[in-house]
N, C-alpha and C positions, 0 to 999 in steps of 0.2 A: 371615396376619395378621387377616383378618376373623373367623376361627375363634376366635382368642384374645379378641377383643372380645366375642364371643358368650358365651364361658365366663365372662369377668369380669362381664358383665351378669347372667347367671344366678346367679352367686355373690352378687352384690349383692342380688338379689331374695330369696335365701334368708336373708341376714343381716339385712335391714331389719326383718322381723317380730320377730326375736329381740331386736334392739336396742330396739324400742319396748316389747316385753313386759317388759324389764328395768327400765323406768322406772316401772312400776306400784308404788304403795305401798299397803300394807294396814295398817290398825290393827284389832286384835282386842279385843273387849270380852266379858266374861263375868261370872259371879257374883262373882269376886274383885274386879271393878271396881264393884260395886254393883248389877248387873242382878239382878232377882229370880229368874230361872231361865234356864238355858242353852238351853232349848227355846223359840225365838222363832217364833211362828206368823204374825204379821202386823206390818207396819211402815207408818206414815203420817207425814206432815209437815203441820203447821198453817201458817197464814199468818204466824205470828211466827217461824217457823223451827224450832220445837221438833220433835224426832223422838219419835213415840209408838210403843211396842213392846208388842204383846200376847204374853204368854208362857203357859206351862202353869201358872204360879203368879203371876198378877197382871199389872197394867198398869204400864208404866214410861214416864217422860218424860225425854228426854235433851237437855241444853242445849249439848252440845259439850264439856262438862267433867265433869259428874256426872249420875247417875241419880236421879230422884225416883220412889219406888215407891208404888203404890196397890194395896192388897189387903185382903181381909177380916180378915187378922190384924193388919195395921198400922193401918188406919183403922176402928176399932171403932165401933159405934153405927149410927144410921140412915143417915148420909151416907157410903155406901161401896158398893163393888161387891157384887153379890149372889152372884157366883161368880168364882173366880180363874182358871178355865180359859178363857182368851180364845181365841175361834175366828175373830173378824173385827173389823176396824176400818174406819171411814170418817169423814173430816172433812167437816163441814158448815160451810164458810167463811162463808156468808151469815148463818147463825144462831149462829155461834161455838159450835158443839157438836162433840163427838166421839161417834159412835155405836159401841157396843161389843157385839159378839156374844159370848155365853158359852154354856157347856153347860147353864146353868140361868138363862135370862133374857136379855132385850135391855136393855142399860143405855145411857143417854145422859148424857154429862158436859158441863156448861156450862164452857167453857174459861176464862171470865173469873172465875167464882166457885168453880169446882171443886165444884159441886153435882151429886150423882148422883141419877138417877131410873131405876128399873128397871120394865120391863113384863113381866108374867108371865101365864100362862093364868088365866082367871077364869070358872068355869062360870056365874056369875051375870051376866056381861057378854059379850054376843054380839060386841062390837067389840074384844075383847081378842085378843092373839096366842095361838092355840090350842096352839102347841108351844113349850116353854121352851128346847129345844135349837136355838139359832140357829147356822147354818153359814156364812152370808155376809150382808154388809150393803153397800149402795152408795147414796151420795147423788148423784143425777144433776145435770146442769147446770141443771135447773129446780127444784132443791132438793127433789125428791121422794125419799123414803127407801124403798128396796127392801130387803126382808128375806127371806132364804132360810132354810128350816127343814129339820130332818133327816127329818121324817116327814109334815109337813102342807103342803108345797108353798111357793108364793111369795106374798108379801104386799106391799101398798103401805101406808105409814103416812101418815095425814092429820093434820097438826099441829093445826089449829084444833079438831077434834073429838076428838083423841087416839084415833083408831080405826084398826084394821087391816082392810084389805079384801083378800080373797083374789083373786089373779089366776090364773084357771084356765088352766093349760097342760097339755094332755092327756098323761098319763103321767109328769108331773114332780111327784114327791112329796118325794124326797130331793134338795134343791138343794145343789150343791157350790160354785158360784161365780157371781158376777154381774159383768158387764163392760159398759161403755158405749163405743161407738165414736165416731169424730169426727162422724158424722152424727146422733148422739143415739139411735141404736138400742140396745136393751138385749139383751145376749146372756146366756142362762141355761144353765149347765152342770148336769147332773144325774147321779146315780148310778143307773143302771138301763138299760132297753132303749132309751130315747130319750135320746141323749147331749146334744144342743144344740138350743136354741130361740132364735129371733130375734124380738124384739118391736119393731115399727116405730112411731115417734111422728111427729106432725106438728110444725110449727114452734112451736106453743104448748106442746108437751110432752104433748099428749093421746095416749093409746094406744088 
């Protein structure tokens, strides 16, 4: 008799995960639903609940019903993206901005006015971002903007002076990802011999 109970118990354990997995519901979205491209590289959500999606062909905002697209082909003129190949997104909730990394420039979008500003290399400005190919962006809990590039390393952006300052991490030139842990430390991933670096901050956000 105890052996029967054991078998029934084991059968129950096997069936429970299958029962729960059958309750999952998926909704799929693609170009046929208004998305600008099926290759989605990054996803963020702002404080109003909008979902922002960076694709290989422009930026998209999803309100739960439809997609609003932003690209160089749709939004012509000065107020637009500089490049449609989105590589990174990060929401700055304090300043109501969305930072957008692309393969040709770092763009910031004001979420309330939809005004675009793009930062590009400028040989006449030592405070400019020296590499136009941005690979990663992260706004930390102190509202500091971290920018990773493909060939020139890691940078911090200072809002007041609108300047980029290089953060020297030995051996890190091609930055692949930026992550902030619960303690506020910044983790940097790279493509090369040195894979990961950890940057530790104090309680004020100074590194």
